[in-house]
C-alpha positions as CSV (number, residue, x, y, z in Angstrom):
1,M,5.3,-13.8,4.4
2,V,7.1,-11.9,7.1
3,A,9.8,-13.5,9.3
4,G,12.3,-12.1,11.8
5,V,15.9,-12.8,12.7
6,A,15.0,-13.1,16.4
7,G,12.2,-12.5,18.8
8,G,11.4,-8.9,19.6
9,V,12.5,-7.3,16.4
10,G,9.1,-6.2,15.2
11,T,8.1,-9.1,13.0
12,T,4.5,-9.4,14.3
13,T,3.9,-5.6,14.0
14,V,5.2,-5.5,10.4
15,A,3.1,-8.6,9.5
16,V,0.0,-7.2,11.1
17,A,0.5,-3.7,9.5
18,L,0.9,-5.3,6.1
19,H,-1.9,-7.8,6.7
20,G,0.6,-10.5,5.8
21,L,1.6,-13.9,7.2
22,D,3.6,-13.8,10.4
23,A,6.1,-16.7,10.2
24,G,7.9,-15.7,13.4
25,R,11.5,-16.8,13.1
26,A,10.8,-19.4,10.4
27,V,13.1,-18.1,7.7
28,D,12.8,-20.1,4.5
29,P,12.8,-19.4,0.8
30,R,9.2,-18.1,0.8
31,V,9.9,-15.1,3.1
32,D,9.0,-11.8,1.4
33,V,10.1,-9.5,4.3
34,L,12.8,-10.2,6.8
35,V,12.7,-8.0,9.9
36,C,15.7,-7.1,12.1
37,R,16.7,-4.4,14.5
38,C,19.0,-1.5,13.5
39,A,21.9,-3.0,15.5
40,G,25.1,-4.5,14.3
41,D,24.4,-8.0,15.6
42,S,20.8,-8.1,14.2
43,L,22.0,-6.8,10.8
44,H,24.7,-9.4,10.8
45,R,22.2,-12.2,11.6
46,A,20.0,-11.0,8.7
47,A,23.0,-11.1,6.3
48,R,23.8,-14.7,7.5
49,L,20.3,-15.8,6.8
50,T,20.3,-14.9,3.1
51,D,21.6,-18.3,2.1
52,R,18.1,-19.6,3.0
53,F,16.4,-17.6,0.3
54,G,17.1,-20.0,-2.5
55,G,18.9,-19.6,-5.8
56,P,18.4,-17.0,-8.5
57,G,15.6,-14.5,-8.4
58,P,14.7,-11.6,-6.3
59,R,15.6,-11.5,-2.6
60,P,13.3,-10.5,0.2
61,V,13.1,-6.9,1.4
62,L,14.8,-6.2,4.7
63,A,12.7,-4.2,7.2
64,V,14.9,-2.6,9.9
65,T,13.3,-1.5,13.1
66,A,15.3,1.5,14.3
67,E,15.5,2.9,17.8
68,G,16.2,6.4,16.4
69,S,17.5,8.1,13.3
70,V,20.4,6.5,11.4
71,P,22.7,9.3,10.4
72,A,24.4,8.9,7.0
73,R,27.8,8.9,8.6
74,S,27.3,6.3,11.3
75,P,28.5,2.7,11.8
76,L,24.8,1.6,11.5
77,H,24.4,3.3,8.2
78,A,27.6,1.7,7.0
79,A,26.3,-1.7,8.2
80,L,23.0,-1.1,6.2
81,Q,25.0,-0.4,3.1
82,Q,27.1,-3.5,3.6
83,V,24.0,-5.8,3.6
84,Q,22.1,-3.8,0.9
85,S,23.2,-6.1,-1.9
86,Q,21.8,-9.2,-0.2
87,F,18.2,-7.9,-0.3
88,S,15.9,-6.5,-2.9
89,G,15.6,-3.3,-0.8
90,I,15.9,-2.0,2.8
91,V,13.4,0.1,4.6
92,V,14.1,1.6,8.0
93,L,11.0,1.7,10.2
94,P,11.0,4.1,13.1
95,R,10.3,3.2,16.7
96,I,6.8,4.2,17.8
97,E,6.9,5.3,21.5
98,R,3.1,5.5,21.8
99,W,2.8,1.7,21.1
100,R,4.6,1.1,24.4
101,E,1.7,2.7,26.2
102,L,-1.2,1.1,24.3
103,L,-2.8,-2.1,25.5
104,D,-3.2,-3.3,22.0
105,P,-0.9,-1.5,19.6
106,L,-1.4,-4.2,16.9
107,T,-5.0,-2.9,16.3
108,E,-3.6,0.5,15.5
109,A,-0.9,-1.0,13.3
110,S,-3.4,-3.1,11.4
111,G,-5.3,0.0,10.2
112,M,-2.3,2.1,9.1
113,L,-2.5,1.4,5.4
114,A,-6.2,2.1,5.3
115,Q,-5.7,5.8,6.1
116,P,-3.8,8.5,4.3
117,A,-0.6,9.3,6.3
118,D,-1.7,12.8,7.0
119,A,-4.9,11.6,8.6
120,L,-2.8,9.5,11.1
121,P,-1.6,10.9,14.5
122,R,1.7,12.7,13.9
123,Q,3.7,10.0,15.7
124,L,2.6,7.4,13.2
125,R,3.2,9.2,9.9
126,G,6.8,8.3,9.5
127,Y,6.0,4.6,10.1
128,A,3.1,4.7,7.7
129,T,5.2,6.3,5.0
130,A,8.0,3.7,5.5
131,L,5.4,0.9,5.6
132,R,3.9,2.0,2.2
133,Q,7.4,2.0,0.8
134,L,8.0,-1.5,2.2
135,A,4.8,-2.7,0.6
136,Q,5.8,-1.2,-2.8
137,L,9.3,-2.8,-2.6
138,V,7.8,-6.2,-1.8
139,A,5.3,-6.0,-4.6
140,A,8.1,-4.9,-7.0
141,T,10.1,-8.1,-6.2
142,G,7.3,-10.4,-7.4
143,R,8.0,-12.6,-4.3
144,L,4.5,-12.3,-2.7
145,H,3.7,-15.8,-1.4
146,R,0.4,-16.8,0.3
147,E,1.2,-20.2,1.8
148,P,3.0,-20.5,5.2
149,P,5.9,-23.0,5.6
150,A,4.5,-26.5,6.5
151,G,4.3,-27.1,10.2
152,H,4.8,-23.5,11.2
153,P,2.1,-21.6,13.0
154,V,1.2,-18.3,11.3
155,R,-0.8,-15.4,12.8
156,R,-2.9,-13.2,10.6
157,M,-4.9,-10.2,11.6
158,P,-8.4,-10.2,10.2
159,G,-9.8,-7.2,8.4
160,P,-9.9,-5.5,5.0
161,V,-6.7,-4.1,3.5
162,A,-6.7,-0.9,1.5
163,A,-4.2,-0.5,-1.3
164,A,-1.2,1.7,-0.5
165,P,-1.1,4.8,-2.6
166,P,1.7,4.9,-5.1
167,A,4.9,6.6,-4.1
168,R,6.0,9.6,-6.0
169,P,8.8,9.0,-8.5
170,G,12.2,9.6,-7.0
171,D,11.1,9.2,-3.4
172,A,13.1,6.0,-2.8
173,G,16.4,6.8,-1.2
174,R,15.4,10.1,0.2
175,P,15.1,10.8,3.9
176,V,11.4,10.7,4.8
177,G,10.2,12.0,8.1
178,G,13.6,11.3,9.7
179,L,13.9,7.9,8.0
180,R,16.4,6.7,5.5
181,I,14.8,4.5,2.9
182,I,17.2,2.5,0.8
183,A,15.8,1.3,-2.5
184,P,16.9,-1.6,-4.6
185,D,20.0,-1.0,-6.7
186,P,19.4,-2.0,-10.3
187,A,23.1,-3.1,-10.5
188,W,22.4,-6.1,-8.3
189,A,18.8,-6.8,-9.1
190,E,18.4,-10.2,-10.7
């Protein structure tokens, strides 16, 4: 289940791309992925919502929609590091300019995992790589839930889902296509 800290943070795009349940802003203990923007207020809101994830056990993965790169020595990178311990992992997703021009960018997003990254248009490769890492982090948490919260409308894109290829060992935490992927730290994993 994918939920966002606010409207317009990319929740529906992430849910459609993962072929997951889009819970909108319905953040409850069953959320597998929490989406926010790479901005101080949005990251702060994500951190404040962590009390809704229940007691012991793995936390959701935080998907952060970035407007650009997040340099290692920037206030935003420091903010990501501050909230890192509250999530099972953090993946930074790049902004896709071409989706602003398409009438239906969700159709393109829904097919991303079905194709190898190098077969995608160049502008989509970084997003596809980050999306695969996000899927792997979510699967590693063991949190995958199928039922939406009672009383909340959930949107799901139809269609087959191809399995994401496994990441190469050691890829987590490395800059990938201008992204910074922050993997779970075993020191705070439950």
